BAKEDREN-10066 format. One record per residue: x, y, z of N, C-alpha, C in turn; residue in three letters. Coordinates in steps of 0.001 Angstrom, whole numbers, m for minus. Atoms other than C-alpha are relative to their C-alpha. Example, Ala and Ser with C-alpha at 12.3 -4.5 7.8 and 13.67 -1.06 7.14 Angstrom:
<n_px:890&n_py:m1190&n_pz:0&ca_px:12300&ca_py:m4500&ca_pz:7800&c_px:900&c_py:1200&c_pz:0&rest:Ala>
<n_px:m820&n_py:m1190&n_pz:m60&ca_px:13670&ca_py:m1060&ca_pz:7140&c_px:m770&c_py:1090&c_pz:730&rest:Ser>
This chain:
<n_px:839&n_py:m1173&n_pz:0&ca_px:0&ca_py:0&ca_pz:0&c_px:888&c_py:1241&c_pz:0&rest:Met>
<n_px:m719&n_py:m1264&n_pz:23&ca_px:1257&ca_py:3454&ca_pz:m851&c_px:m628&c_py:950&c_pz:1016&rest:Leu>
<n_px:488&n_py:m986&n_pz:m966&ca_px:988&ca_py:6054&ca_pz:1861&c_px:243&c_py:1396&c_pz:m560&rest:Thr>
<n_px:m248&n_py:m1384&n_pz:394&ca_px:836&ca_py:9816&ca_pz:1526&c_px:1472&c_py:338&c_pz:176&rest:Lys>
<n_px:m1419&n_py:m251&n_pz:m250&ca_px:4342&ca_py:9862&ca_pz:2994&c_px:855&c_py:m592&c_pz:m1122&rest:Ala>
<n_px:m731&n_py:603&n_pz:1119&ca_px:5559&ca_py:7474&ca_pz:241&c_px:m10&c_py:944&c_pz:m1203&rest:Asp>
<n_px:131&n_py:m889&n_pz:1160&ca_px:4255&ca_py:9859&ca_pz:m2410&c_px:742&c_py:1311&c_pz:256&rest:Val>
<n_px:m654&n_py:m1266&n_pz:m335&ca_px:5490&ca_py:12986&ca_pz:m625&c_px:1522&c_py:m116&c_pz:m70&rest:Lys>
<n_px:m1451&n_py:193&n_pz:m74&ca_px:8994&ca_py:11547&ca_pz:m198&c_px:580&c_py:m764&c_pz:m1179&rest:Asn>
<n_px:m494&n_py:804&n_pz:1122&ca_px:9279&ca_py:9805&ca_pz:m3555&c_px:1195&c_py:651&c_pz:m686&rest:Glu>
<n_px:m1144&n_py:m426&n_pz:812&ca_px:12424&ca_py:10043&ca_pz:m5636&c_px:m543&c_py:264&c_pz:m1413&rest:Asp>
<n_px:519&n_py:m288&n_pz:1345&ca_px:11545&ca_py:11784&ca_pz:m8950&c_px:504&c_py:m980&c_pz:m1065&rest:Pro>
<n_px:m528&n_py:985&n_pz:939&ca_px:13725&ca_py:9190&ca_pz:m10720&c_px:m537&c_py:m1398&c_pz:257&rest:Gln>
<n_px:578&n_py:1304&n_pz:m355&ca_px:11917&ca_py:6297&ca_pz:m9007&c_px:m1315&c_py:262&c_pz:737&rest:Asn>
<n_px:1284&n_py:m426&n_pz:m553&ca_px:8291&ca_py:7303&ca_pz:m8494&c_px:m614&c_py:m1080&c_pz:901&rest:Arg>
<n_px:574&n_py:910&n_pz:m993&ca_px:6348&ca_py:5728&ca_pz:m5613&c_px:m893&c_py:m1063&c_pz:m640&rest:Ala>
<n_px:905&n_py:972&n_pz:624&ca_px:3776&ca_py:4058&ca_pz:m7894&c_px:739&c_py:m1165&c_pz:m643&rest:Tyr>
<n_px:m771&n_py:1068&n_pz:637&ca_px:6577&ca_py:1996&ca_pz:m9482&c_px:116&c_py:m1234&c_pz:890&rest:Arg>
<n_px:1&n_py:1164&n_pz:m889&ca_px:6367&ca_py:m266&ca_pz:m6428&c_px:m981&c_py:m1059&c_pz:m510&rest:Lys>
<n_px:1045&n_py:924&n_pz:452&ca_px:3246&ca_py:m1812&ca_pz:m7992&c_px:m144&c_py:m75&c_pz:m1524&rest:Tyr>
<n_px:51&n_py:18&n_pz:1465&ca_px:3546&ca_py:m923&ca_pz:m11679&c_px:1418&c_py:203&c_pz:m500&rest:Thr>
<n_px:m1421&n_py:m106&n_pz:290&ca_px:7128&ca_py:m1692&ca_pz:m12517&c_px:355&c_py:m263&c_pz:m1454&rest:Tyr>
<n_px:m289&n_py:120&n_pz:1426&ca_px:6842&ca_py:m1957&ca_pz:m16293&c_px:m743&c_py:1113&c_pz:m725&rest:His>
<n_px:705&n_py:m1000&n_pz:789&ca_px:5707&ca_py:335&ca_pz:m19073&c_px:m1435&c_py:m417&c_pz:m266&rest:Gly>
<n_px:1404&n_py:327&n_pz:261&ca_px:2092&ca_py:491&ca_pz:m20154&c_px:m307&c_py:m130&c_pz:m1486&rest:Ile>
<n_px:259&n_py:82&n_pz:1429&ca_px:2525&ca_py:449&ca_pz:m23915&c_px:1309&c_py:m262&c_pz:m746&rest:Ser>
<n_px:m1145&n_py:156&n_pz:893&ca_px:4855&ca_py:m545&ca_pz:m26744&c_px:m511&c_py:m235&c_pz:m1407&rest:His>
<n_px:350&n_py:275&n_pz:1392&ca_px:4875&ca_py:m865&ca_pz:m30505&c_px:m274&c_py:m1487&c_pz:m159&rest:His>
<n_px:301&n_py:1390&n_pz:307&ca_px:3441&ca_py:m4062&ca_pz:m31902&c_px:185&c_py:m172&c_pz:m1505&rest:Leu>
<n_px:m255&n_py:215&n_pz:1423&ca_px:4609&ca_py:m5484&ca_pz:m35209&c_px:264&c_py:m1452&c_pz:m271&rest:Gly>
<n_px:m325&n_py:1381&n_pz:348&ca_px:6142&ca_py:m8583&ca_pz:m36702&c_px:472&c_py:m743&c_pz:1240&rest:Ile>
<n_px:m365&n_py:536&n_pz:m1307&ca_px:7842&ca_py:m9222&ca_pz:m33366&c_px:m944&c_py:620&c_pz:1021&rest:Asp>
<n_px:926&n_py:m500&n_pz:m1012&ca_px:5674&ca_py:m8845&ca_pz:m30289&c_px:473&c_py:1320&c_pz:590&rest:Val>
<n_px:m534&n_py:m1221&n_pz:m593&ca_px:7956&ca_py:m6198&ca_pz:m28812&c_px:872&c_py:749&c_pz:m1013&rest:His>
<n_px:m740&n_py:m770&n_pz:997&ca_px:8983&ca_py:m4376&ca_pz:m31982&c_px:501&c_py:1296&c_pz:614&rest:Asp>
<n_px:m554&n_py:m1252&n_pz:m508&ca_px:11237&ca_py:m1476&ca_pz:m31231&c_px:m729&c_py:1199&c_pz:m564&rest:Leu>
<n_px:693&n_py:m1117&n_pz:608&ca_px:9410&ca_py:764&ca_pz:m33650&c_px:885&c_py:1233&c_pz:m20&rest:Gly>
<n_px:m780&n_py:m1234&n_pz:m12&ca_px:10494&ca_py:4364&ca_pz:m33996&c_px:316&c_py:395&c_pz:1443&rest:Pro>
<n_px:m316&n_py:m412&n_pz:m1369&ca_px:12001&ca_py:6148&ca_pz:m31033&c_px:m1214&c_py:674&c_pz:642&rest:Asn>
<n_px:1152&n_py:m518&n_pz:m743&ca_px:9686&ca_py:7472&ca_pz:m28341&c_px:m299&c_py:1466&c_pz:m290&rest:Phe>
<n_px:187&n_py:m1416&n_pz:265&ca_px:10098&ca_py:11049&ca_pz:m29553&c_px:m590&c_py:270&c_pz:m1374&rest:Tyr>
<n_px:594&n_py:m152&n_pz:1330&ca_px:8749&ca_py:10403&ca_pz:m33044&c_px:m1519&c_py:47&c_pz:149&rest:Gln>
<n_px:1468&n_py:m67&n_pz:m95&ca_px:5100&ca_py:11398&ca_pz:m33543&c_px:m660&c_py:m1319&c_pz:m401&rest:Pro>
<n_px:803&n_py:1169&n_pz:362&ca_px:2509&ca_py:8655&ca_pz:m33706&c_px:m646&c_py:276&c_pz:m1349&rest:Ile>
<n_px:547&n_py:m182&n_pz:1343&ca_px:1348&ca_py:8089&ca_pz:m37293&c_px:m948&c_py:m1140&c_pz:m360&rest:Lys>
<n_px:905&n_py:1024&n_pz:530&ca_px:m1318&ca_py:6196&ca_pz:m39187&c_px:808&c_py:m1213&c_pz:m424&rest:Ala>
<n_px:m653&n_py:1255&n_pz:347&ca_px:m396&ca_py:2563&ca_pz:m39658&c_px:717&c_py:m650&c_pz:1165&rest:Gly>
<n_px:m670&n_py:565&n_pz:m1175&ca_px:1290&ca_py:2120&ca_pz:m36285&c_px:m1002&c_py:m803&c_pz:830&rest:Met>
<n_px:809&n_py:800&n_pz:m915&ca_px:m7&ca_py:m488&ca_pz:m33858&c_px:701&c_py:3&c_pz:1349&rest:Val>
<n_px:m533&n_py:m42&n_pz:m1356&ca_px:455&ca_py:m221&ca_pz:m30099&c_px:m788&c_py:m927&c_pz:915&rest:Phe>
<n_px:708&n_py:645&n_pz:m1103&ca_px:m362&ca_py:m2327&ca_pz:m27102&c_px:m233&c_py:1087&c_pz:1050&rest:Thr>
<n_px:242&n_py:m813&n_pz:m1187&ca_px:m1927&ca_py:m561&ca_pz:m24156&c_px:m325&c_py:m1018&c_pz:1076&rest:Ile>
<n_px:107&n_py:1115&n_pz:m938&ca_px:m1436&ca_py:m2849&ca_pz:m21200&c_px:394&c_py:401&c_pz:1418&rest:Glu>
<n_px:m308&n_py:m341&n_pz:m1389&ca_px:m1604&ca_py:m1353&ca_pz:m17743&c_px:m32&c_py:m1257&c_pz:865&rest:Pro>
<n_px:m22&n_py:1132&n_pz:m926&ca_px:m808&ca_py:m3755&ca_pz:m14942&c_px:347&c_py:473&c_pz:1384&rest:Gly>
<n_px:m343&n_py:m286&n_pz:m1391&ca_px:m557&ca_py:m3748&ca_pz:m11210&c_px:331&c_py:m1332&c_pz:666&rest:Ile>
<n_px:m457&n_py:1214&n_pz:m660&ca_px:1292&ca_py:m6298&ca_pz:m9092&c_px:210&c_py:315&c_pz:1470&rest:Tyr>
<n_px:m76&n_py:m236&n_pz:m1440&ca_px:855&ca_py:m6460&ca_pz:m5326&c_px:607&c_py:m1247&c_pz:632&rest:Ile>
<n_px:m710&n_py:1181&n_pz:m488&ca_px:3495&ca_py:m8863&ca_pz:m4038&c_px:m448&c_py:m406&c_pz:1402&rest:Glu>
<n_px:434&n_py:327&n_pz:m1369&ca_px:2295&ca_py:m8604&ca_pz:m421&c_px:m1252&c_py:m873&c_pz:m3&rest:Glu>
<n_px:1239&n_py:780&n_pz:93&ca_px:m1006&ca_py:m10120&ca_pz:m1547&c_px:106&c_py:m1123&c_pz:m1020&rest:Glu>
<n_px:m265&n_py:1028&n_pz:1004&ca_px:541&ca_py:m12437&ca_pz:m4158&c_px:m1038&c_py:37&c_pz:m1118&rest:Gln>
<n_px:959&n_py:m147&n_pz:1090&ca_px:m1638&ca_py:m11050&ca_pz:m6914&c_px:465&c_py:1070&c_pz:m970&rest:Met>
<n_px:m291&n_py:m994&n_pz:1013&ca_px:m1389&ca_py:m9083&ca_pz:m10072&c_px:m924&c_py:m191&c_pz:m1177&rest:Gly>
<n_px:838&n_py:83&n_pz:1194&ca_px:m3293&ca_py:m8320&ca_pz:m13230&c_px:548&c_py:956&c_pz:m1051&rest:Ile>
<n_px:m352&n_py:m852&n_pz:1135&ca_px:m2485&ca_py:m6944&ca_pz:m16644&c_px:m1016&c_py:m297&c_pz:m1087&rest:Arg>
<n_px:950&n_py:152&n_pz:1093&ca_px:m5035&ca_py:m6355&ca_pz:m19369&c_px:585&c_py:710&c_pz:m1206&rest:Ile>
<n_px:m611&n_py:m573&n_pz:1202&ca_px:m3792&ca_py:m5770&ca_pz:m22894&c_px:m1044&c_py:263&c_pz:m1065&rest:Glu>
<n_px:758&n_py:m345&n_pz:1196&ca_px:m5539&ca_py:m3969&ca_pz:m25709&c_px:1010&c_py:373&c_pz:m1070&rest:Asn>
<n_px:m851&n_py:m375&n_pz:1124&ca_px:m4013&ca_py:m3523&ca_pz:m29132&c_px:m773&c_py:990&c_pz:m860&rest:Asn>
<n_px:647&n_py:m1049&n_pz:781&ca_px:m4794&ca_py:m375&ca_pz:m31102&c_px:779&c_py:265&c_pz:m1274&rest:Phe>
<n_px:m544&n_py:m349&n_pz:1307&ca_px:m4222&ca_py:324&ca_pz:m34768&c_px:m315&c_py:1466&c_pz:m225&rest:Trp>
<n_px:164&n_py:m1420&n_pz:226&ca_px:m3688&ca_py:3985&ca_pz:m35510&c_px:m298&c_py:218&c_pz:m1485&rest:Ile>
<n_px:352&n_py:m292&n_pz:1393&ca_px:m5455&ca_py:5138&ca_pz:m38689&c_px:m149&c_py:1512&c_pz:m164&rest:Thr>
<n_px:153&n_py:m1444&n_pz:220&ca_px:m5836&ca_py:8545&ca_pz:m40302&c_px:m1377&c_py:491&c_pz:434&rest:Lys>
<n_px:1354&n_py:m378&n_pz:m409&ca_px:m9510&ca_py:8487&ca_pz:m39278&c_px:m301&c_py:m314&c_pz:1459&rest:Asn>
<n_px:214&n_py:325&n_pz:m1407&ca_px:m9011&ca_py:7455&ca_pz:m35652&c_px:675&c_py:m1304&c_pz:363&rest:Gly>
<n_px:m626&n_py:1219&n_pz:m520&ca_px:m7908&ca_py:4522&ca_pz:m33546&c_px:m994&c_py:m1145&c_pz:m34&rest:Asn>
<n_px:854&n_py:1185&n_pz:39&ca_px:m9269&ca_py:1004&ca_pz:m33954&c_px:481&c_py:m960&c_pz:1081&rest:Ile>
<n_px:m291&n_py:952&n_pz:m1076&ca_px:m9392&ca_py:m1249&ca_pz:m30887&c_px:m80&c_py:m1404&c_pz:m578&rest:Asp>
<n_px:m41&n_py:1341&n_pz:591&ca_px:m8288&ca_py:m4625&ca_pz:m32256&c_px:m480&c_py:m1083&c_pz:955&rest:Leu>
<n_px:407&n_py:980&n_pz:m1004&ca_px:m9359&ca_py:m6339&ca_pz:m29047&c_px:m1444&c_py:214&c_pz:470&rest:Met>
<n_px:1317&n_py:m407&n_pz:m498&ca_px:m12862&ca_py:m4852&ca_pz:m28753&c_px:m979&c_py:m1156&c_pz:170&rest:Lys>
<n_px:932&n_py:1128&n_pz:m102&ca_px:m14610&ca_py:m8220&ca_pz:m29218&c_px:500&c_py:m1119&c_pz:907&rest:Asn>
<n_px:m554&n_py:1015&n_pz:m888&ca_px:m12456&ca_py:m10116&ca_pz:m26734&c_px:m473&c_py:292&c_pz:1420&rest:Ile>
<n_px:527&n_py:m262&n_pz:m1346&ca_px:m14120&ca_py:m10522&ca_pz:m23321&c_px:1118&c_py:177&c_pz:1028&rest:Pro>
<n_px:m967&n_py:m198&n_pz:m1077&ca_px:m12289&ca_py:m9280&ca_pz:m20233&c_px:m612&c_py:m217&c_pz:1379&rest:Ile>
<n_px:661&n_py:268&n_pz:m1283&ca_px:m14876&ca_py:m9792&ca_pz:m17488&c_px:m6&c_py:m1509&c_pz:255&rest:Glu>
<n_px:m102&n_py:1425&n_pz:m348&ca_px:m14554&ca_py:m13106&ca_pz:m15635&c_px:m1231&c_py:m792&c_pz:m444&rest:Ala>
<n_px:1228&n_py:717&n_pz:384&ca_px:m18199&ca_py:m14092&ca_pz:m16209&c_px:m78&c_py:m199&c_pz:m1512&rest:Asp>
<n_px:38&n_py:105&n_pz:1464&ca_px:m17925&ca_py:m13363&ca_pz:m19938&c_px:1015&c_py:m1020&c_pz:m507&rest:Asp>
<n_px:m1035&n_py:968&n_pz:388&ca_px:m14705&ca_py:m15378&ca_pz:m20236&c_px:m466&c_py:m1419&c_pz:307&rest:Ile>
<n_px:488&n_py:1336&n_pz:m372&ca_px:m16210&ca_py:m18336&ca_pz:m18374&c_px:m1128&c_py:m453&c_pz:m917&rest:Glu>
<n_px:1099&n_py:337&n_pz:900&ca_px:m19344&ca_py:m18213&ca_pz:m20539&c_px:554&c_py:m409&c_pz:m1366&rest:Arg>
<n_px:m616&n_py:327&n_pz:1276&ca_px:m17204&ca_py:m18228&ca_pz:m23695&c_px:717&c_py:m1345&c_pz:65&rest:Leu>
<n_px:m717&n_py:1264&n_pz:m145&ca_px:m15040&ca_py:m21098&ca_pz:m22406&c_px:m964&c_py:m1182&c_pz:38&rest:Met>
<n_px:1008&n_py:1072&n_pz:m24&ca_px:m18142&ca_py:m23191&ca_pz:m21676&c_px:m549&c_py:m260&c_pz:m1402&rest:Lys>
<n_px:530&n_py:126&n_pz:1351&ca_px:m19426&ca_py:m22502&ca_pz:m25186&c_px:1009&c_py:m724&c_pz:m898&rest:Lys>
<n_px:m1052&n_py:598&n_pz:826&ca_px:m16102&ca_py:m23509&ca_pz:m26789&c_px:178&c_py:m1475&c_pz:339&rest:Val>
<n_px:m232&n_py:1391&n_pz:m396&ca_px:m15796&ca_py:m26736&ca_pz:m24772&c_px:m1214&c_py:m894&c_pz:m209&rest:Ser>
<n_px:1219&n_py:805&n_pz:216&ca_px:m19367&ca_py:m27871&ca_pz:m25582&c_px:9&c_py:m681&c_pz:m1336&rest:Ser>
């Protein structure tokens, strides 16, 4: 658990939230899963694909979760490539029962 004191006294080079979210939340997606893509300072352009995958890991409780969405950037907006994939436990279980029948 983060306390107000943790946040107040955090090191700007090692932010307090990094205790539970110790990885990035996005990266380029291409032929390789973790394509390097252009550098982080290059503008995002149509045709690029990114993962958006926030995660939190609480070691004291031996739990963690990360949910990944993949977005294709187009000139007319962003397309969520994962929009039809269930993420709620009940929806996943219902789908798994349907597949195994």
